C-alpha positions as CSV (number, residue, x, y, z in Angstrom):
1,M,46.4,-12.1,2.2
2,S,43.5,-12.7,4.3
3,D,40.6,-14.5,2.5
4,S,37.7,-11.9,1.0
5,S,34.6,-15.0,0.0
6,G,32.7,-12.7,2.0
7,A,33.1,-9.8,-0.7
8,I,34.7,-9.0,-3.3
9,G,36.1,-6.1,-2.4
10,T,36.8,-6.5,1.6
11,D,39.6,-8.0,3.3
12,S,37.1,-10.5,5.7
13,G,39.8,-11.6,7.3
14,L,41.5,-8.1,8.1
15,L,37.1,-7.4,8.8
16,E,36.8,-10.4,11.4
17,L,40.3,-9.3,13.4
18,A,39.1,-5.4,14.2
19,E,35.6,-6.8,15.6
20,M,37.4,-9.2,18.2
21,V,39.6,-5.7,19.1
22,L,36.5,-3.8,19.4
23,R,34.3,-5.8,21.2
24,D,37.3,-6.6,23.6
25,A,37.7,-3.0,24.0
26,G,33.8,-2.9,25.6
27,Y,32.3,-1.7,21.9
28,E,29.1,-2.4,20.5
29,L,28.9,-4.2,17.5
30,T,26.9,-4.0,14.6
31,S,27.0,-5.8,11.4
32,D,25.9,-4.2,8.1
33,A,26.5,-3.8,4.2
34,A,27.5,-0.2,2.4
35,D,26.6,-0.5,-1.3
36,D,27.4,-3.8,-0.7
37,E,30.6,-4.4,0.9
38,P,30.0,-5.8,4.6
39,V,30.6,-3.1,7.4
40,L,31.0,-2.6,10.9
41,L,29.1,0.0,13.1
42,A,31.0,0.0,16.2
43,E,30.0,2.7,19.1
44,N,30.7,3.6,22.9
45,H,30.5,6.3,25.2
46,D,32.8,7.9,23.5
47,N,32.9,7.2,19.3
48,V,31.2,5.9,17.2
49,A,32.4,4.5,13.8
50,V,31.9,2.6,10.8
51,V,35.2,0.2,10.2
52,T,35.5,-1.4,6.0
53,A,39.1,-3.2,5.3
54,P,38.8,-2.7,1.8
55,I,41.5,-5.5,-0.3
56,T,42.9,-3.0,-1.9
57,L,43.9,0.7,-1.7
58,E,41.8,1.8,-5.0
59,R,38.9,0.0,-3.2
60,L,39.5,2.4,-0.4
61,L,39.8,5.5,-2.2
62,D,36.6,4.3,-3.8
63,A,34.5,3.9,-1.0
64,D,35.8,7.4,0.9
65,S,32.1,9.1,-0.6
66,S,30.1,6.1,0.1
67,L,31.3,5.1,3.9
68,T,31.0,8.9,4.7
69,R,27.4,8.7,3.3
70,F,26.8,5.4,4.9
71,L,27.5,7.5,8.3
72,V,26.0,10.5,8.2
73,E,22.9,8.6,7.6
74,R,23.6,6.8,10.4
75,L,23.6,9.4,12.3
76,A,20.7,11.4,11.2
77,T,18.5,9.0,12.3
78,T,19.9,8.4,16.2
79,D,20.8,10.9,18.9
80,P,24.4,10.8,18.5
81,G,24.8,13.6,21.7
82,R,28.7,14.5,21.9
83,K,29.4,11.8,19.8
84,R,28.3,13.6,16.5
85,W,32.2,15.5,17.2
86,D,33.8,11.7,16.9
87,A,31.9,10.4,14.5
88,Y,34.9,8.1,12.3
89,V,34.7,6.3,9.0
90,V,38.3,3.3,9.9
91,F,39.9,2.2,6.9
92,L,42.1,-1.2,7.7
93,C,44.0,-2.2,3.8
94,A,46.7,-5.4,4.4
95,Q,48.1,-3.7,1.2
96,P,51.5,-1.3,1.8
97,G,51.1,2.0,0.3
98,T,53.7,3.7,-2.5
99,P,55.5,6.9,-2.1
100,N,53.3,8.6,-5.3
101,Q,50.1,7.6,-3.1
102,T,50.9,9.7,0.2
103,E,49.3,12.8,-1.3
104,T,46.0,11.2,-1.8
105,L,46.0,9.4,1.2
106,S,46.6,12.6,2.6
107,G,44.2,14.2,1.3
108,V,41.4,11.2,2.1
109,S,42.8,11.8,5.9
110,N,42.6,15.3,6.2
111,N,39.0,15.6,5.1
112,L,37.0,16.3,7.3
113,R,33.9,17.3,6.5
114,K,31.0,15.5,8.5
115,V,33.1,13.0,9.9
116,R,36.5,12.2,10.6
117,R,38.9,9.6,8.8
118,L,41.2,6.7,10.0
119,L,43.6,5.3,7.5
120,R,45.8,2.6,7.9
121,V,47.5,0.5,5.3
122,G,49.8,-1.8,5.1
123,V,48.2,-2.9,8.6
124,E,49.5,-6.1,10.0
125,P,46.7,-9.2,9.7
126,T,47.2,-10.1,13.2
127,T,45.7,-9.2,16.4
128,A,48.6,-6.8,17.9
129,G,48.7,-4.7,14.0
130,V,44.7,-4.6,14.1
131,S,45.3,-3.0,17.2
132,R,48.1,-0.5,16.8
133,A,46.4,0.2,13.7
134,L,42.3,0.7,15.6
135,R,44.8,2.6,19.0
136,P,43.0,5.7,18.3
137,L,39.6,4.3,19.3
138,L,41.1,2.4,21.8
139,P,40.7,3.2,25.7
140,L,44.3,4.1,27.5
141,P,45.3,1.0,29.0
142,T,44.5,0.3,33.2
143,L,47.9,0.2,34.7
144,S,47.8,-1.0,38.4
145,R,49.4,1.0,40.9
146,P,52.6,-0.2,41.9
147,T,53.9,-1.3,45.3
148,A,57.0,0.2,44.5
149,I,59.0,2.4,41.9
150,A,59.2,0.3,38.8
151,D,62.0,0.6,36.2
152,P,61.1,2.5,33.6
153,L,62.7,0.7,30.7
154,Q,61.1,-2.7,32.1
155,E,58.0,-1.2,31.9
156,L,58.5,0.4,28.2
157,E,59.7,-3.4,27.3
158,S,55.9,-4.8,28.8
159,F,54.3,-2.3,27.3
160,L,55.9,-2.2,23.5
161,L,55.7,-6.5,23.9
162,A,52.3,-6.6,24.7
163,D,51.9,-4.5,21.5
164,G,53.4,-7.0,19.3
165,I,57.3,-5.8,18.5
166,E,59.7,-8.0,18.5
167,P,61.8,-9.0,21.7
168,E,65.1,-9.4,19.5
169,V,64.6,-6.0,17.7
170,L,63.2,-4.5,20.9
171,H,66.0,-5.7,23.1
172,A,68.6,-4.6,20.0
173,A,67.2,-1.4,20.6
174,L,67.4,-0.9,24.1
175,T,70.7,-2.5,24.7
176,D,72.2,0.0,22.0
177,F,70.1,2.6,23.9
178,L,71.9,1.5,27.2
179,I,75.1,1.7,25.6
180,G,74.7,4.8,23.7
181,G,74.8,3.1,20.4
182,P,73.1,3.4,16.8
183,Y,69.4,3.9,18.7
184,R,71.2,6.9,20.7
185,A,70.0,10.5,19.6
186,R,72.5,12.2,17.8
187,E,73.9,15.5,19.4
188,V,72.5,19.4,18.4
189,G,74.9,20.4,15.6
190,E,75.6,16.9,14.2
191,D,75.0,16.8,10.7
192,Q,71.5,14.6,10.0
193,D,70.5,13.0,6.9
194,W,67.0,12.7,6.3
195,D,66.9,11.4,2.9
196,N,66.5,7.8,4.0
197,D,63.2,8.5,5.5
198,S,61.3,10.4,2.6
199,E,59.5,7.3,1.6
200,D,58.0,6.5,4.6
201,D,54.9,5.9,4.3
202,P,52.6,8.2,7.5
203,W,49.8,5.1,7.5
204,Q,52.0,2.4,7.3
205,I,51.5,-0.1,10.7
């Protein structure tokens, strides 16, 4: 886990990666503090967000009200215009969630009062991992106009590799798809076992 020497409850390494990703995406960034914990205030022509990186999920849940208040007070002192409807409190946490925390995390994520909340747990402390976590706030990639019809699978492979997917895992999945292996969608009417997915964490990155 990243060093948190900057604050007791903050994963400073994860917050620094978020700063890099958002700056590269064209956001204007300001470092600030909410209840003595460092946060990033990020703004572009579409969104305004306060980003925090709590070390533990308990810290994440405790910080919800203070971070919401922090962003609402900031919005009250400026004229955000239409961005008032695209204001986010973003929680990035490297600690993975557990099945018994799903309901609690869902309650925070689905709370749309005053601002939106973006929760991401189990975030990989890499540029690719943080980019995936912040995907809702990032602009869509610009694709150059192809001079010839591109192979869709090759385009997909390039996109997923750039997104940080392990080459071996991606190659195995594409190979199985091409030969109709384990990744092939099942025919309608076949028995399907969904139990293996019952413990999946929707906030896991």
